[in-house]
C-alpha angles and dihedrals in degrees: 000000000000091000092049090050091052093050092052091049095052090044091054091048093052091048088050091052096046094050103038122161121322089245143357120233139194132174095287109014143045131192123220128216090272090056096250120144121233132194111237093245089068097256108135119236132179103201138097112269090216087065106047095167087074090053131091095217096172096043095236095129098257129093125206090257088052091060103272103150095189112031092179096064117060091201091065118073141104112303093021117144110267097196131049127238089280093053096253130122130233101220094262134109094238097169097044098236094126093255126105119225093338111178092018118123094242094042130116095170095159093047096234094135095255129095127208088254090055090058103273104155095191114030093183095062118066091199093063121073139102092280094054122097124239108261108211115241103003095113092235135115092233099173096040095236092132096257130096121220093346114176112274097202115104104170099094100066136068126010129306122218113194091213095050114088092204089065088056090051086057096044089053088052093238090145089104089070122102096218137009120188133191102354110189132188113201132179140059112328090245096049098081136040148156118247139181093207139355116196109304092346119102129170114293101230119068091228096044126101108185145034137192126250124195117184141179083224134027107327111248096013114154093200099067094162097045094195089319092292099083120176131306105214091190096233116127129179134196139229101035106254089209096060101117132100103306140125097009087193091067101082098191131049117185120234094219129048132205138223092017119187130173149170116203136173147157117244132194106224110229115247095245096047125098099172144004136219138198135181126227145168123211121202128179137179089212091079122137106352097059100043114131094024137105090251100094132142103213137197117212128188104192120196130190110192143135087250098047142354121197143048109335100186113078144115128262091277090051093250112154118247105276140100091306099052118113091242098070128116144130105247106174091211090055094045097044113131094359098102089239086090095067116115113257119222092237143002097222111164121219096176132055101128119174110286096018117100117218116219114254109255137170130228091287131028141176123279091254151347139240143212093219116222113332131182123217120199125184134178122245137175118251112253098012128125115242136189119221129182130184112196140169127190144156120252120207100011142354100255127107119029138241135182141194126211111210121191146149106034109188139169120236131212092209122078131235129220088221145327115303139165124208137154091240098040130258 
């Protein structure tokens, strides 16, 4: 009897184990008789609840491992519509591509300050928008004008009026700039001009046709000494723009300058630009006789920016661009056909103060000297408004002339640690 009772008990236990409950349950899941897991809202799932990234919890057809960035909302998944029927976004990354409302009219998904409705043609690239400049050769429509890598030079079309400041903007090739405000041309009418060549000098870019000349005498004159009297253009300026630490061997800096000429403007820096560059040549008839004296024609490029404020064109010793700068020489090939290459009747020196080295010259020398082509580069902040002034003037008196050729202004996508000037670029 005892043996029979034990057998029955074991049999009942085996039956109980083989049948078990119809399903197991926990707080969020239940398992059916087929061993399939179900989410408690009734939506079927076939994944291990201990690995929810493999589940499609919201039933939208995508698991977390398949890119669903919100598996509790069936309207959010890869491929979902980012914009509503009116073309606007809702502030949510609906298609799980890490951008919010890209392509929607009210969207600025890339944070560049421009929405699609404002003309941003690629709202996933912060370097592309209507306020960018066209970067040559990158195969992108950077400025959203419907063209890719279009030429940025604009100084070969239309007419050029030497008394119209906008003609100078074109000749400097500033057309690849989203906004130019308050351009001003100051000085005697003869002190500035737009030229296609000057002696051996031609425009710097192969596709360019013109450059700008500013002068302390008549622009483009090939008689810069004019029998050592030169021209008094009757334009003075005070205070002296060159009065800042420079040329310590020059013991006197005049407070007023003569024959002043300038071009100044405010420029909106493109959103993809971190610096800008321009090329220039400075020629003066004061070389070499008046080296190391206060009688110096000077070129200043003055920048006001959040990155730097001051003159940005100077030599390694921070001398301004004038007869005492380290770049000066009298290369016959550079001077050919300019008038500054003419042979002077003597090479008398009126300088040579202590600490200032006079150039080595023979018994005769040329009328003047030149820096040759130089490139200035300066950092800027993308999207800021900067003030830029190019000026030339005569320090000490109004006699003997100098000039500067300025050309090929361009924005740069690379930054710069500070302003610099160099023959080979910075």
